[in-house]
C-alpha positions in Angstrom: 95.2 128.6 80.2 97.7 125.7 80.5 95.8 123.6 77.9 94.5 120.9 80.3 91.4 120.3 82.4 92.7 121.6 85.7 95.7 123.7 86.6 99.1 122.1 85.8 101.0 124.3 88.2 98.9 123.1 91.1 99.2 119.4 90.3 101.5 116.4 90.6 101.1 114.1 87.5 101.1 110.3 87.4 101.7 108.1 84.3 102.1 104.4 85.1 103.3 103.7 81.5 106.3 106.1 81.3 106.5 107.7 84.7 109.3 107.3 87.3 108.8 107.9 91.1 112.1 109.8 91.2 110.6 112.3 88.7 109.3 115.7 90.0 105.7 114.9 88.9 105.4 117.4 86.2 103.5 116.9 82.9 106.8 116.1 81.1 108.3 114.1 84.0 105.4 112.4 85.8 105.5 110.0 88.8 104.9 106.3 88.2 102.6 105.5 91.2 99.7 107.3 92.7 100.9 107.0 96.3 104.3 108.6 95.5 102.3 111.5 93.8 100.0 111.8 96.8 103.1 112.1 99.1 104.7 114.8 96.9 101.4 116.7 96.6 100.9 116.6 100.4 104.4 117.9 101.0 103.8 121.0 98.8 102.7 124.2 100.4 99.8 124.6 99.8 99.1 120.9 98.9 98.6 120.1 95.3 96.1 117.8 93.4 97.1 114.6 91.7 96.3 114.1 88.0 96.4 110.4 86.9 96.8 109.2 83.3 94.8 106.2 82.1 95.9 102.7 83.0 95.9 100.2 85.8 97.7 101.1 89.1 98.3 98.0 91.3 98.4 99.8 94.6 96.2 100.8 97.6 95.8 104.5 97.9 95.6 106.6 101.1 94.3 110.2 100.7 96.3 113.0 102.4 95.2 116.3 103.9 94.1 118.8 101.2 95.0 116.4 98.3 92.4 115.4 95.7 92.9 112.8 93.0 91.6 113.2 89.4 91.7 110.3 86.9 90.7 110.2 83.2 93.8 111.9 81.8 95.9 110.6 78.9 99.5 111.6 79.1 100.2 110.4 75.5 97.8 113.1 74.2 99.0 116.1 76.1 97.1 115.2 79.3 93.7 115.4 77.6 90.8 114.3 79.8 87.9 112.1 78.8 85.6 109.4 80.3 87.0 106.9 77.9 90.5 107.2 79.5 89.9 104.6 82.2 92.1 105.0 85.2 92.0 102.0 87.6 93.2 101.6 91.1 93.5 97.8 91.5 94.3 97.5 95.2 96.8 95.0 96.4 94.9 94.8 99.7 91.3 94.5 100.9 90.8 98.3 101.1 91.4 100.1 97.8 91.1 103.8 98.8 91.3 105.0 102.4 90.4 108.5 103.7 91.2 108.8 107.4 91.3 111.8 109.7 91.0 114.3 106.9 90.2 117.8 108.3 90.3 119.4 104.8 88.1 118.6 101.8 89.2 116.0 99.3 87.8 114.9 96.0 88.2 111.8 94.0 87.1 111.8 90.3 86.9 109.5 87.3 88.5 106.5 88.8 87.7 102.8 88.7 88.4 101.6 92.2 88.7 97.9 92.8 89.6 96.2 96.1 91.1 92.7 96.2 89.2 90.0 98.1 89.8 89.8 101.8 91.8 87.1 103.6 92.0 86.1 107.2 89.8 86.4 110.3 89.2 88.9 113.0 89.9 87.8 116.6 86.2 87.1 116.9 86.4 84.5 114.1 84.5 86.7 111.7 85.9 86.8 108.1 87.6 90.1 107.1 85.8 92.4 104.7 86.8 93.8 101.3 86.1 97.5 101.0 86.4 99.7 97.8 86.4 103.0 99.6 86.7 103.5 103.4 86.2 106.9 104.9 86.9 107.3 108.6 86.7 110.4 110.9 87.1 112.8 108.0 85.3 116.0 109.0 86.6 117.9 106.0 84.4 115.9 103.7 85.3 113.5 100.9 83.6 113.8 97.5 83.5 110.8 95.2 82.4 111.8 91.7 82.2 109.8 88.5 83.9 106.7 90.0 83.0 103.0 89.8 83.8 101.2 93.1 84.0 97.4 93.5 84.8 95.4 96.5 86.2 91.8 96.4 84.8 88.8 98.2 84.9 88.8 102.0 86.9 86.1 103.8 85.1 83.0 105.1 84.4 83.0 108.8 86.1 80.6 111.2 84.6 77.1 111.6 82.0 77.1 114.4 82.3 75.1 117.6 80.8 71.6 117.6 77.3 71.5 119.0 76.4 69.8 122.3 74.7 66.4 122.6 71.0 66.8 122.4 68.5 65.7 125.2 67.3 62.1 125.1 64.2 61.5 123.0 60.8 60.6 124.5 59.1 57.1 124.5 57.8 56.1 121.1 54.1 55.3 120.5 52.6 51.8 120.6 51.9 50.1 117.3 48.4 48.9 116.5 46.8 47.1 113.6 48.5 44.9 111.1 50.0 45.4 107.7 51.4 42.8 105.5 54.0 44.9 103.9 51.9 45.7 100.8 
């Protein structure tokens, strides 16, 4: 037993408070950002998991083949894990977490995932969307467990075209009777 929830030898560690992306990603020398840890975990053979210490990570995250991400750790207390250790991905874009073309299973646990509001329009004029988690063509399966997911506001659509002039109105009715304005 290595003393943590998980297997330290099969993981890349992330601590936004004291990590450095040039570090190897061990418990004692963690990475600073989740994406650099995902890249290191994917480069390992076999791929490793990513264990993330509590805190706010201002980045969008893209999952890699065979790499799972587990939040809720606290590096300051020997990498203990608890629901109270809030680990937040606060995306810098309108998609916070993307899983695309994953043929191997991936899991995401105990993260607060927050996407920024969308900006701009599609070529059709529709406003772009904000998406907390986007999973595309991932036959391996992606499990989301114990996470809170929030999307930002969608962008406003383009201004519509001016309407055409309406048809002429019909003849009005004839007045009858008298009123004295009372």
